[in-house]
C-alpha positions as CSV (number, residue, x, y, z in Angstrom):
1,X,165.8,45.9,-118.5
2,X,161.8,46.5,-118.8
3,X,160.2,44.0,-121.2
4,X,156.7,42.5,-121.3
5,X,154.5,39.5,-123.1
6,X,151.0,38.9,-124.4
7,X,149.6,36.1,-123.9
8,X,147.3,34.2,-126.2
9,X,144.4,36.4,-125.8
10,X,146.2,40.1,-125.9
11,X,146.7,40.0,-122.7
12,X,149.9,42.1,-121.8
13,X,151.9,40.7,-118.9
14,X,154.6,42.6,-117.3
15,X,158.1,41.7,-116.8
16,X,157.0,38.0,-116.1
17,X,159.7,35.6,-114.4
18,X,160.9,32.6,-116.2
19,X,157.7,30.0,-115.3
20,X,155.0,32.8,-116.2
21,X,157.0,32.9,-119.5
22,X,156.2,29.2,-119.5
23,X,152.7,29.6,-118.7
24,X,152.0,32.2,-121.3
25,X,153.8,30.1,-124.0
26,X,151.6,27.0,-122.7
27,X,148.3,29.4,-123.5
28,X,149.4,28.2,-127.2
29,X,147.4,25.5,-126.7
30,X,144.2,27.7,-127.1
31,X,145.5,29.6,-130.0
32,X,143.2,30.0,-133.0
33,X,142.8,31.9,-135.9
34,X,142.1,35.3,-134.3
35,X,144.8,35.0,-131.4
36,X,147.3,32.8,-133.0
37,X,150.6,33.9,-131.4
38,X,152.4,35.0,-127.7
39,X,155.1,37.6,-128.1
40,X,157.8,39.0,-126.0
41,X,158.7,42.5,-126.5
42,X,162.0,44.5,-125.0
43,X,161.8,48.0,-124.6
44,X,164.3,48.4,-127.4
45,X,161.7,47.9,-129.4
46,X,162.6,43.9,-130.5
47,X,160.3,41.6,-130.7
48,X,160.0,37.6,-131.0
49,X,156.3,36.2,-131.7
50,X,155.8,32.4,-131.6
51,X,153.1,30.5,-132.8
52,X,151.8,26.8,-132.1
53,X,153.6,25.1,-134.8
54,X,156.6,26.3,-133.7
55,X,156.8,29.2,-135.9
56,X,159.1,32.3,-134.0
57,X,158.9,35.5,-136.3
58,X,161.9,38.0,-135.1
59,X,161.5,42.0,-135.5
60,X,161.9,45.1,-134.5
61,X,158.6,47.0,-135.7
62,X,159.9,50.4,-134.7
63,X,163.3,50.0,-137.3
64,X,161.9,49.2,-140.8
65,X,165.7,49.0,-141.7
66,X,165.7,45.1,-141.2
67,X,162.9,42.6,-142.6
68,X,161.6,40.4,-140.0
69,X,163.2,36.9,-139.6
70,X,161.6,33.8,-139.5
71,X,162.5,29.9,-137.9
72,X,160.3,27.3,-138.2
73,X,159.8,24.4,-135.9
74,X,161.6,25.8,-133.3
75,X,160.8,23.5,-129.9
76,X,159.4,24.9,-126.8
77,X,162.7,24.8,-124.9
78,X,164.3,26.8,-127.7
79,X,161.6,29.5,-127.5
80,X,162.0,29.8,-123.6
81,X,165.3,29.8,-123.9
82,X,165.2,32.9,-126.4
83,X,162.6,34.4,-124.7
84,X,164.8,34.7,-121.8
85,X,167.8,35.7,-123.9
86,X,165.6,39.3,-124.7
87,X,164.2,39.5,-121.8
88,X,167.5,40.1,-120.2
89,X,168.3,42.2,-123.5
90,X,170.6,40.1,-124.8
91,X,170.1,41.3,-128.6
92,X,172.7,40.3,-130.0
93,X,172.2,36.3,-129.1
94,X,168.9,36.0,-130.4
95,X,169.8,38.2,-134.0
96,X,173.0,35.8,-134.6
97,X,170.9,33.2,-134.9
98,X,169.9,32.1,-138.8
99,X,166.5,33.4,-139.0
100,X,165.2,33.2,-142.4
101,X,164.3,36.9,-144.2
């Protein structure tokens, strides 16, 4: 499976290992209004965006049939876990979470 991340400055990182995912997430300490999030996108089109506040947005921009979902106050460790699930293509496990739409 193929996936990539965008760091807080918008630079792409192809198929980062877990430690690099952690470093990209750590970059949220430097988030600002212009660069508020980091994200991981799977080749299926599903994307998980994380914000410094703990907000997560789950969406597939290529498929307008389902509205984006949100979760708030998600811990850093849970965000890393979800990034890992998405990276290996476990869309169903991420989709099954209680996303607010």
